[in-house]
Steps between C-alpha positions, in 0.01 A plus 500: 500500500678822405467635150824561318526809286681435175812702441361823365707817506359800685476799268608831655509792259687353201700239690423143604598353837488158665443431870771338710295178511478492121875558465569216744273269301652594163860463621424194719641644822351536846381829642777477763762469227362806324514703825852380583632587153340846528654557845843396370465736203533216248182583307290811435306627801168539318248777562222547754144573392314706759762398756378140498542285191852426387510512122768414245531621140575270209861626510515411871365153418772450237770596751354271768469210257857558381632496857296189584653315206861600571735206527795531735787258549454259787730540798815318400587299808750216511495315170609169642337410830740212541775754572300615800521155654848404379665589832246296694610187315877561517 
């Protein structure tokens, strides 16, 4: 059974950072979603610690959370499906 570390910011100089895993947990997204959004330039890229750990600041977390909670209009397809089949019944 793996131990889970509670979300605890990493202190570097005078700034606090969260790992990618912690950001995913806090925003309720998968790691793949986080990577895809980064690749598409939709969210902050984060920073690397020692070339390994990907870290995000509290400002980065706010931007990621804001993007994750963005509502967009659904694709407005045909409003009346019956019109699609009207010719079939004529």
